[in-house]
C-alpha positions in Angstrom: 76.6 -94.2 -114.6 77.7 -97.7 -113.5 80.3 -96.2 -111.2 77.6 -94.1 -109.5 75.5 -97.3 -109.1 78.5 -99.1 -107.5 79.0 -96.3 -105.0 75.3 -95.9 -104.2 73.9 -97.0 -100.8 72.5 -100.6 -100.7 68.8 -99.5 -100.5 69.2 -97.5 -103.8 71.0 -100.4 -105.5 68.0 -102.7 -104.7 65.5 -100.3 -106.0 67.5 -99.6 -109.2 67.9 -103.3 -109.9 64.1 -104.0 -109.4 62.8 -101.1 -111.5 61.3 -102.0 -114.9 62.7 -100.3 -118.1 59.3 -98.6 -118.7 59.2 -97.1 -115.2 62.8 -95.9 -115.6 62.0 -94.4 -119.0 58.9 -92.7 -117.6 60.8 -91.2 -114.6 63.7 -90.0 -116.7 61.6 -88.4 -119.4 61.6 -84.8 -117.8 65.3 -84.9 -117.3 65.9 -86.1 -120.9 63.6 -83.3 -122.2 65.7 -80.7 -120.4 68.9 -82.1 -121.8 67.4 -82.2 -125.3 66.4 -78.5 -125.1 69.9 -77.6 -123.7 71.7 -79.3 -126.6 69.3 -78.0 -129.3 70.8 -74.5 -129.6 74.4 -75.1 -130.5 76.3 -72.3 -132.2 77.3 -72.8 -135.8 80.9 -74.2 -136.0 82.0 -71.6 -138.5 80.3 -68.6 -136.9 83.3 -67.8 -134.7 85.6 -67.7 -137.7 83.3 -65.1 -139.4 83.1 -63.1 -136.2 86.8 -62.9 -135.9 87.1 -61.5 -139.4 85.1 -58.4 -138.4 87.0 -55.8 -136.4 85.0 -54.8 -133.4 86.1 -52.5 -130.6 84.3 -51.8 -127.4 83.0 -48.3 -126.8 85.6 -47.5 -124.0 88.6 -48.5 -126.3 87.8 -46.0 -129.0 90.1 -42.9 -129.1 88.7 -39.7 -127.6 88.6 -36.7 -129.9 89.1 -38.6 -133.1 86.2 -38.4 -135.6 84.9 -41.3 -137.7 84.1 -44.0 -135.1 80.4 -44.9 -135.5 77.9 -47.4 -134.2 75.2 -48.7 -136.5 71.9 -50.4 -135.5 69.0 -51.8 -137.5 65.7 -51.8 -135.7 62.7 -53.9 -136.8 59.3 -52.3 -136.4 57.3 -55.5 -136.5 55.9 -56.0 -133.0 55.9 -59.6 -132.0 55.7 -61.1 -135.5 58.3 -61.0 -138.2 56.0 -62.2 -141.0 54.6 -59.8 -143.5 55.6 -56.3 -144.4 57.0 -53.9 -141.9 59.6 -51.0 -141.8 63.1 -50.8 -140.4 65.0 -47.9 -138.9 68.8 -47.8 -139.7 70.6 -45.5 -137.2 74.2 -44.5 -137.2 75.8 -42.6 -134.3 79.2 -40.9 -134.4 80.7 -41.7 -131.0 82.6 -38.5 -130.2 80.1 -35.9 -131.5 77.0 -38.0 -130.9 75.8 -37.0 -134.4 73.0 -39.3 -135.3 71.7 -40.2 -138.8 68.4 -42.1 -139.2 67.0 -43.7 -142.3 63.6 -45.4 -142.6 63.8 -48.5 -144.8 60.8 -50.1 -146.4 62.5 -53.5 -146.5 66.0 -55.0 -146.7 66.1 -55.2 -150.5 69.0 -53.6 -152.2 66.9 -51.9 -154.9 
């Protein structure tokens, strides 16, 4: 920051040296708010380790004509709010035959 001040034109240097700390704080508030939001959502440091343990292949790399490769998806039927009771749909699709199995789940409990 100081290096930028040293290389700034003389008119900006004068203004920066005259500004009060309250005015500088007030003018920098929107910029600080954007930076605060940007740094708020950081990934969990161990999440990448867990993701690397799960073997995942893209659709186009799966062998053609070989059965047993499936894709699974869990859909929440809750609308805009995830509070309260709602149903789920668990779907599994076999890639080569496009055979689809669907199950309605009342909740995610294991009982």
